C-alpha positions in Angstrom: 25.9 58.1 49.9 28.5 55.4 50.1 32.1 56.1 49.2 32.0 53.3 46.7 30.0 55.6 44.4 33.1 57.6 43.8 35.7 54.8 43.4 35.1 54.9 39.7 34.9 58.6 39.0 34.2 58.4 35.2 31.4 55.9 35.8 29.9 58.3 38.4 30.1 61.2 35.9 28.2 59.2 33.3 25.6 58.2 35.9 25.1 61.8 36.9 24.9 63.0 33.3 21.9 60.7 32.8 20.0 62.3 35.6 17.1 64.5 34.3 16.2 67.3 36.7 12.6 68.7 36.5 14.1 72.0 37.5 17.7 73.2 36.7 19.9 72.8 39.7 21.0 76.4 39.7 17.3 77.5 40.1 16.7 75.3 43.1 16.5 76.7 46.7 17.4 73.6 48.7 18.7 70.1 48.3 18.2 67.4 50.9 20.4 64.3 50.8 19.5 61.5 53.3 22.7 59.7 54.5 22.7 56.2 55.9 25.8 55.2 58.0 26.9 51.9 59.7 23.7 50.2 58.4 21.8 51.7 61.4 21.5 55.4 61.4 20.0 58.1 59.1 20.6 61.9 59.1 20.2 64.5 56.4 22.6 66.8 54.6 21.2 70.3 53.8 22.5 72.1 50.7 21.2 75.7 50.8 21.5 77.2 47.4 20.2 80.5 48.7 22.9 81.1 51.2 25.6 78.9 49.6 26.0 76.8 52.7 26.1 73.0 53.5 25.1 71.5 56.8 24.9 68.0 58.3 21.9 67.7 60.6 22.8 64.7 62.6 20.4 63.7 65.5 23.0 61.6 67.1 26.3 63.5 66.7 28.2 61.4 69.2 27.5 58.3 67.0 27.9 59.9 63.5 30.6 62.7 64.0 33.3 60.2 63.0 32.0 59.9 59.5 31.4 63.7 59.0 34.8 64.3 57.1 34.0 61.5 54.6 30.4 62.6 54.1 31.4 66.2 53.6 33.9 65.1 50.9 31.3 62.9 49.1 28.6 65.5 49.2 31.0 68.2 47.8 32.2 65.8 45.1 28.6 65.0 44.2 27.4 68.5 44.2 30.3 69.8 42.1 29.8 66.9 39.7 26.1 67.6 39.3 26.7 71.4 39.0 29.4 71.0 36.3 27.2 68.6 34.3 23.8 70.3 34.5 24.2 74.0 35.5 24.2 76.6 32.8 27.6 77.6 31.4 27.1 81.2 32.6 26.4 80.1 36.2 29.3 80.7 38.6 31.2 77.6 39.7 30.8 76.7 43.4 34.0 77.0 45.4 34.3 75.9 49.0 36.0 78.5 51.2 37.5 76.8 54.2 39.4 78.6 57.1 43.0 77.3 57.1 42.8 76.1 60.7 39.7 73.9 59.7 41.7 72.1 56.9 42.7 69.4 59.4 39.0 68.5 59.8 38.6 67.6 56.2 39.1 64.2 54.7 42.7 63.6 53.6 41.6 62.4 50.2 40.0 65.8 49.6 43.0 67.9 50.8 45.9 65.5 49.8 47.5 66.3 53.2 49.7 63.3 54.2 49.8 62.0 57.8 53.3 63.6 58.2 51.9 67.0 57.2 48.9 66.7 59.5 51.3 65.8 62.3 53.6 68.6 61.5 50.8 71.1 61.5 49.5 69.8 64.9 52.8 70.0 66.7 53.7 73.0 68.8 50.7 75.1 67.6 47.2 75.8 68.5 44.4 75.2 66.1 43.9 78.9 65.6 47.5 79.3 64.6 47.6 76.5 62.0 48.3 77.8 58.5 48.2 75.1 55.9 49.6 77.4 53.3 53.0 77.2 55.0 53.5 73.6 53.9 51.4 73.4 50.7 53.1 72.9 47.4 52.2 74.3 44.0 50.9 70.9 42.9 48.8 70.6 46.0 47.3 74.1 45.4 46.4 73.1 41.8 44.6 70.0 43.1 42.6 72.2 45.5 41.5 74.5 42.7 40.5 71.5 40.6 38.4 70.1 43.4 36.8 73.5 44.2 38.3 74.1 47.6 40.4 76.9 49.0 41.9 77.8 52.4 40.8 81.3 53.1 39.0 83.3 55.7 35.2 83.1 55.7 33.5 86.1 54.3 36.4 87.0 51.9 35.4 88.6 48.6 36.5 86.6 45.6 37.5 88.8 42.7 36.6 86.1 40.1 32.9 86.7 39.0 32.7 83.1 37.7 33.3 81.6 41.2 30.6 81.3 43.8 31.9 81.0 47.4 30.4 78.3 49.6 30.9 77.5 53.2 30.2 74.6 55.6 27.9 75.7 58.5 28.0 73.9 61.8 24.6 73.1 63.4 25.2 72.5 67.1 21.6 73.2 67.9 20.2 70.3 66.0 18.0 68.3 68.4 19.5 65.1 69.6 17.5 61.8 69.9 19.3 60.6 73.0 18.3 63.6 75.2 15.4 61.8 76.8 14.9 59.4 79.7 12.7 57.1 77.7 15.2 56.1 75.1 13.1 53.2 73.9 10.7 55.5 72.1 13.5 57.6 70.4 16.3 55.0 69.7 14.7 54.2 66.4 13.5 57.7 65.6 16.4 58.9 63.4 14.0 58.8 60.5 11.6 61.1 62.3 14.4 63.5 63.2 15.7 63.3 59.5 12.2 64.4 58.2 11.7 67.1 60.9 15.3 68.6 60.6 15.0 68.7 56.8 11.5 70.4 56.9 12.6 73.0 59.5 15.8 73.8 57.6 14.0 74.3 54.3 11.3 76.4 56.0 13.9 78.3 58.1 11.8 77.6 61.2 13.1 77.9 64.7 13.8 74.5 66.2 10.9 73.6 68.6 10.8 69.7 68.5 12.8 69.3 71.7 10.5 67.3 73.9 9.6 63.6 74.0 6.0 64.3 73.2 7.0 66.2 70.0 8.6 63.1 68.5 5.6 61.0 69.5 3.3 63.5 67.7 5.5 63.6 64.7 5.5 59.8 64.5 1.6 59.9 64.5 1.6 62.7 61.9 3.9 60.7 59.6 1.9 57.5 60.1 -1.3 59.5 59.2 0.3 60.7 56.0 1.4 57.2 55.2 -2.1 55.8 55.6 -3.6 58.6 53.5 -1.3 57.8 50.6 -1.6 54.1 51.2 2.1 53.7 52.0 3.0 52.3 55.3 6.6 51.3 56.4 7.3 49.1 59.4 10.3 47.0 60.7 10.4 43.4 59.5 12.4 41.1 61.9 14.3 38.4 60.2 15.0 35.0 61.8 18.7 35.9 62.1 17.7 38.8 64.4 18.1 41.8 62.1 15.3 44.2 61.7 15.0 46.2 58.4 12.4 48.4 56.6 9.3 46.8 55.0 6.9 48.8 52.8 3.4 47.4 53.0 2.8 47.9 49.2 5.9 45.9 48.2 7.1 42.4 48.9 9.5 41.9 51.8 13.0 42.3 50.5 15.7 39.7 51.3 17.5 40.2 54.5 20.7 42.4 53.9 22.6 40.1 56.3 21.7 36.6 55.7 19.7 37.0 52.3 16.7 35.1 53.5 13.1 35.9 52.4 10.2 35.1 54.6 8.3 32.0 53.4 5.1 33.5 54.6 5.7 36.5 52.3 6.6 34.2 49.4 3.3 32.3 49.9 1.3 35.5 50.2 2.9 36.7 47.0 2.1 33.5 45.2 -1.5 33.6 46.4 -1.8 37.2 45.4 -0.6 36.4 41.9 -3.0 33.5 41.7 -5.9 35.8 42.7 -4.8 38.4 40.2 -4.8 35.7 37.4 -8.3 34.6 38.5 -9.5 38.1 38.4 -7.9 38.7 35.0 -9.6 35.5 33.5 -12.9 36.4 35.1 -12.7 39.9 33.5 -11.7 38.5 30.2 -14.7 36.0 30.3 -17.1 38.9 31.1 -15.8 40.8 28.1 -16.2 37.9 25.7 -19.6 36.9 27.0 -22.5 37.8 24.6 -24.7 40.6 25.8 -28.2 39.8 27.0 -31.2 40.5 24.9 -33.3 43.6 25.3 -35.3 43.7 28.5 -39.1 43.6 27.8 -40.8 46.9 28.4 -37.7 49.0 27.5 
């Protein structure tokens, strides 16, 4: 979910309005959003519509924690936009309840806190004593309400029946892919962790894929599923040195770095099209050929 998607807000609204959900969003239990950062790492965001909580299930938090404020902002904007467009009118509006001391952890474009305000809040106080309400203006509070966020203590009861309180839930127990000695086997396993973390979050299972062998077994399991549905993905290595995803049933896409396309794949695609044309002409000839006469004795 790149931030460029929200640079033109009205265009994003029109795009979201065209989405047709098979099930109304307010009747769903879970939403999983795969997130791709720095062109090298994947992790899922889990939106739990049962408990009204949002979590980021990063398998390499040391690498991806720096982008969490931006991704939380984009996810909340997307969720609010989809809810406003597609949810029933009578459905309560999601409202993100954020402890005042955690406001500094949010992206400044979501809170409208200036660097001077953030510096003032951080001077001479501990994080537990920070109260953003002491420096907030009336205009700032109105923008918070418009964006569906509010500094308040978690668990507070909202008196407005048309408001649905939501919280962000930290997940420190998410398995990390750099916890093993054999990092060669797990350094490209963020996709495996993304699938497993999403599956376990939706099923509400206790985390148990914490060993090296578990990731190996999960990779074999996913490969078996791919073979069963005739969809296999591998890493294609470009001549420029970049490796990127290649689906077996689709032609190799151009390299995202240099834009090159493998000549072998281009020749393979031309040969395949020629074979398809030959097959089509043969089939057409068979359909136009006169039928044979009756077989004697029948």
